[in-house]
N, C-alpha and C positions, 0 to 999 in steps of 0.2 A: 275579474272581480271588481265591482264598483267601489270607489272610495267614498267614505261617509263624511259628509260636510254639514256642519251645523250653521244655522242662521238665527241669531237672537233678534226677535221682532218685538214690536210694541208701539209702533207709530199710530197716531190717530189724527194726523194733520197733513197727510200727504196722499190724497185720493188718487186712485187709478180708475176705479169704476165710477166715472163721472163724465157728463156730456162734453166737457171741455177736452178731456183726454181723447174721446172718440174721434175728434176732429183731426187728431195728429197720429193716432196709433190704433192698432187692432188689439182689443182686449178680450177677444173670443177665447183665448187660451185659459181664461179664468172661469169659464162656464161650469166646469166640473170640479172646481175647488170647493172643499167642504166649507159650509157656512161658519164653522167654528173659528175660522181665521178672518171672518169679516167683523167690522166694528160698527156698533150702533151709533149713528150720527148724533143722537141726542145725549146719551150718557157717556159716549166715548169709551165704552167698555166693549170687549169682545162679546159677540152674541152668546157664546156659551156661558158667560159669566154674569149675564144680566137678565132682568125680567122680560125685556123686549125680545130677546132671543127665544125665550120659552113661549112667548105669545106668537111666534112665527114672523116677527117683524124683519124686514129686509135690511141687511147691513151692507157695508161697502168695504172693498178691499183697498188696502193702502200699499204704497210702493215697496215697503220692506218685506211684505208677504208676496207681492207679485213677482219680485225678482227670483226668490227661490222656487216659486211655483213654475215659473217659466223654465228654469233650469231643469226642474224635475220632469217637465213635459218634453224637453228637447235634448237632454243629455243623459242617456241611459247608463253611462259609465260613472255617474255621480248619484249616490244615494243621499237624497236631501233630508235633513232633519230640521224642521221648523220648530224653534223653541220659544214658547210663549213665556212671558216674564215669571209667572208662578211655577213654571216647569224647570227653571234653571237650577241645576245642582252640579256639584263638582264631578259626580259620577257621570252625569249626562254629558258634560263638556269633555271629559276625558275619553268618552266613548267614540268621539269623532276625531278624524285626522286633523281637522282645523275647524274653528268656529269664527264666523264673520259677524261682527257687531254692526247691524244695519238698522236697528230700531229701538233697542233698549240698551242702556249703558249705566255707568256709575251715576251720572247726573240724574237719571230717572230715580235711582235708589235714594238720592239725597232727599227727594220729596216724600219718601216713604218712611223716614225716620232713621235714627242712628243704628238701631239693631239691624235693619235691612241693609243699610249702607255698609256696615262692618262685615256682614255676611257676604255681600257681593264682592267687596274688595278682597276678602280672603279667598273666594273662589276664583276670581279673575287673576289674582297673583299665583294661585296654586295650580291652575290647569295647564299652563304652559303652551297653549295652542290657540290663543286669541289673535285675531287680526282686526284692528291694530292691537299690538301687544299692550299689556298694562302700562309699561314704561312710556310708551308713546301716548297712551290716553292721558296719563298723569301730566306729561309734558304739555298737552293741549289744555287740560282742565285748569292747571295753575298758570294763569296768563303771564305772570312774571317770568316763568321759565322760557317760554318761546319769545316773549317780547324782549327780554334781555339778550337772548341769543341773536335775534334780528338786529338789535341795536349794535351788538358786537360786530356783526357782519356789515354794518354800514347802511342798513335799510332805514330810510327816513321815517320818523315817528313823531307824533305830537309829544310835547313835553309831558312827562309822566311821573307820578308819585305812586309808589306801592305802599299801602297802609296795611301792615301785617297785624293780625289778631293779637299777638303777644304784647305789643307796645303802643297801639294806636289810641288816641283820644280825640274827641271832637275839637278841643281847643288846640291841641298840637297839630292836627291836620290843617286847620284854618290858618295857623301861623305859618306853616310850611308854604301854603298856597300864597299867602300875602308876601312872604319873603321873595317869592319868584315873580311877583308883580302881576299875577293873573287877576283878571276881573271876572271872568266867567270860567266855569269848569264843569266837567261831566264826571259822574261816578258810576262804576259798574263793578261786577263781582266775579271772582273766580269760583269754580264749581257751581255755576249757575247757567241758566238758559232762558230763552224766550224773552229776553230783555228785562227780566225781573230784576229789581234792584237798581235799574238804570234811572238816573235823574240828571237834570241840568240845572245848575245853581249859579248865583252870583255871590261874590264876596260881600257885596253891600247888604243883600238880604240876609245872609248868614250872620253878619255882625249885628244887624238890627234884631234878629230873632235867633238866638243861640239854640233854641229848641229844634230847629230844622235839622241840624247835624246831630244833636243829642238824640232825637227820635230815630234818625236813620241808624245810628250806632246801636241803639237799643233793639230795634226791630231786626237788624241783621248782625247781631252780636256773634253768631256762630260761624259766619263766613271767614275763611282763613285769610283772605286778603281783599281789600278794595283796590280797584285800579282807578286812579284819579288823574285826569288829563285836562290840560288847558283846552277850553272850548275854542275851536277855530271857526271863525266866521265863514259861512257859506259851505261848510263841510257837512 
């Protein structure tokens, strides 16, 4: 009896059906894949969810769907369950022996609002069969978790300040940076992706124009922590 394995998909930036890929691999196994799993290159939506699909526009398969489809075609002892973002439910997740997160995760839910995020966290915590587990995901999303652990283990790291939501202020952060003697610094965020919220600043410009940090704090007020590091020349 086949084991049932789920794959949470949702990528729109990792093409497989592309001329560049054809030069290094054989994508013919995708020829009979339903178009519902292909993404419209313009709207970045699955064809089944957008006007382009209804008009018969050709979409493209991405790596997160190609992997389970390949498994489906080559391993009859595995019943593949490809789960699109809007299809995720606790019942669906629990119906599988295991679910691999390969295209949609909590970070995607962050961009969809608090209600969606809270629902996803509840399901991910409650299903008990995710890979990676929710605890591992949280360890990765909260950058201070793994960075502090790496530091404890002696892994070299740029000088770092973690600015937590509960007590950070623009003035306080700039003072911490100046106390450490930094001239240039970079800022990034936990629970974020695609380099959103990343910036490189100098102490001089922030002193001349306090609104630089004030505006950053206002725009990203909901972020649980900023990761602030001394900018290393040439890195």
